[in-house]
Every structure is written in structure tokens, then in C-alpha cells.
N, C-alpha and C positions, 0 to 999 in steps of 0.2 A: 696402310693400304695393302690389299692382298696382291701377292705376286701373281701376275697373269699366268705364268707357267704352272704354278701350284694349282690355280683354278682349273686349268685345262686338265691336269692330271687327276684332280678330284672328280671332275665331270666325266672324264674318260673311264675312271674306275667305277663310277655309278652305272654307266652304260654297260660296261662289260660284266658287271656283277648282276645285271638284271636276269631273272630266271628264264632262260631259253632252253627248252628241252631239245637235246641233240642225241643222235645215235652214238653208241660206243662199240668197241670191238666185241665186248662180251654180251651185248644185247641180242636176244632172239626176236623174231618178228612178233611172237605172242607177247613178249615182255613190252616191246615198243607199243603195240596196240593197246595194252592195258594202261601204259603211261600216257598215251595220247588221249584216251578217254578221260583219264583223271585230270590232266593238265590242259586239255583242249588246244594243244599246240605241239608241233614237232617240226622244228626248222632244219632243213637239209638232212632229213632222216632217210634211211633206206628202208622203205616199207613195201618192197616188191613182194607180190603175192599175199599181201595182208588182206584179211577178210573183215570188211565193215558192212556186210549186207544187212539191210533193214535197221541200221544203226542211226542214232541221232548225232550227227557230226556237224550240226548247224553252227556257223560262226567260228569254227576251228581255224587255226593258222597252220597250214601245212606247206607254206611256200618253200620252193627250192628242193623239195623232197623227191625221192625216187619212188614212184608208185606203179612200176611196171607190173602188169597183170593183176593188179589189186582188184578186189571185188567190192563195189559200192552199190550193187543192185538194190533198188528199193530204199536206199538210204535218204535221210533228210540232210541235205547239203546246202540248205539256204544260207547265203552270205558267207559260205566257207571260202577261205583264201587259198587258192591253188596256184598262185603266181609262180611262173617259171618251173612248175613241177615237170618231171619226166614220167609220163603215165602212158607209155606205149602199151597197146593191147589191154588196157584196163577196162573194166565193165561198169558203166554207170547206168545201165538200162533200168528204166522205171524210177530213177532217183529224182528227187525234187531239188533242183539246183538254181532256183530262182535267186537272182542277184548275186550269184557266186562269181568269184574272180578267177578266170583261167587265162589271163593275159600272158602271152609269151610261153604258154605251156606246150609241151610236146605230147600230143594226144594221138599220134599216128596209130591207125589200126584199132582205136578204142571203139567201144559200143555205147551208144546213147539211145537205144531203141525205146521209144515212148517216154523218154525222160522229159522233165519240165525244166526248160532253159529260158524262162521268161526274164527279160531284162538282164541276161547274163553277159558278162564281159569275156569275150573270146578274141579280143584284138591280138593280131600277130600270132595266134595259136597255130600249131601244126596239126591239122586234122586230115592229113593225107590218108585215104583209104578208110576213114572212120565211118561207122554205120549210125546214122542219126534218124533212121526210119521212124516216122510217126511222132517225132519230138515236137513239143510245144516250144517254139523259139520266138514267140512274139516279142518285138522290140529288142531282140538280142543284138549285141555289137560284135561284128565279125570283120571289122576293118583290117585289111592287110593279112587276113588269115590265109593259110595254105590249105585248100580244100581239094586238091587234085585227087580224083578217083573216089571221092566220098559219096556216100549214098544219102541223099536228102529227100528220098521219096516220101510223100505224104506229110512232110513237115509243115508246120504253120509258122511262117517267117514274116507274117504281116508286120509292117512298120519297122522291120529290122534294118540293119545296115551291112552291106557287103562291099562297101567302097574299098577299092584297091585289092580285093581278095583274088586269089588264084582259083578260078572255077573250071579248070580244064578237066574234062571227062567226069564232071559231077552228074549224078542221076537226080532228075528233078520231077519225076513222074508223080502227078497229083499234089505237088507242093503248092501251098498258098503263098503267093508273093506280092499281093496287092499292097501298095504303100511301102514296099521294101526299096531301099536305095541300092541299086545295082553296082557292080564293081567299076563301072564307068561314070558313076555319079548321077545317072538319071533315076527317077523314081518310077517304079512299076505302077501301071494304072489298074483300075478296077477290072476284075475278071482274069487277073494274071494267075492262072493255074498251070503249073509246070513250065511256064515260060514268062519272061518279063515283057509285058505289053506296054506300049507307049501310052501315056495318060490321055 
């Protein structure tokens, strides 16, 4: 019979020996970007100011990483995992982020101008002061998100969810909100442009 403690140690060793790409003291941003492209993952890395513009980063695992002021303009970020990243003032303008995970991410001051955020998970994300002008956010999940001072002008948020979100001082001019679940749980009715109308 196998000793349970030995079994735990063996399993633990397998888990810890799995290939997880992490930053080290001697890595430059350029080195890390090259390694990220090769390995499609970088867990808890410091990628501040990294340049991924127009890159195919779809399906990559970047959870827990620091991405402050990183450039993802025009990038393919479909289904990319940004769980709990710190990406203040990063630029995602024009990026395709369909079905990406940004849950619990710190995205304060970031730009998502004309980005595609269809069916994207932004639950509990910090989007304070973020610029989402013209973004396609149909069916996006923003439950519990902090959107204070964010610009959502001309966004398409049809059938999305803002339940429990902080919407203080948000700009909604021209935003399509029909079918969206508002932060108080009510669903916006037809013709909700820039304001959530009762069904």
C-alpha cells in the first residue's frame, strides 16, 4: 500500500515541476516578450511597458502579471487570460478581446477605444477612469466592476450585465444599453440609448 504522505509529495512535486514561465531578476522586457510569444504564458511576470501591438496573443495565460502601460493596440487577445493582472494605463484600443478573462483585473486609466469586448469577463474589474469609447461590449460581464469616471460613450453594451457595478460619473452618451442588466438588477428596455429605460 502506498504511503499517503509519499503520494502527496509526489503529486506536489509534479504540480511544482510543471512549466510555468515566470520573470526573474535578469530578464529584460524584450526577453520576456520573446519568451511569452514562445511559451504562450507568463504567470505573475512584470511586463510593464511591453509592446504587443498587432500581435496574436490569443489564448495566452498572463494571469497575475503586471502590465502597466503595456501596448496591446490592435492585438488579437481572444480568450486570453488576464485574471488579476495589474494593467493600469495599458492600451487595448482596437484589440479583439472576445471571450477574454479580465476578472478582478486592475485596469484603471486604461484605453479600450473601439476594442471588441464581446462576451468578455470583466467581473469585479477596476475600470476607474478607463476609456471604452466605441467599444463593442455586447453580452460583456461587468458584475461588480468599478467604473467610476469611465467613458462608455458610443459603446454597444446590448444584453450585457452591470449588476452591482459602481457607475458613478460614467459617461454614457450614445451608448446602446437595450437588454443590458443595470446595476440595480433591472433590464434596460428597447430604445435605451445613453440611458437605461424601463422595459
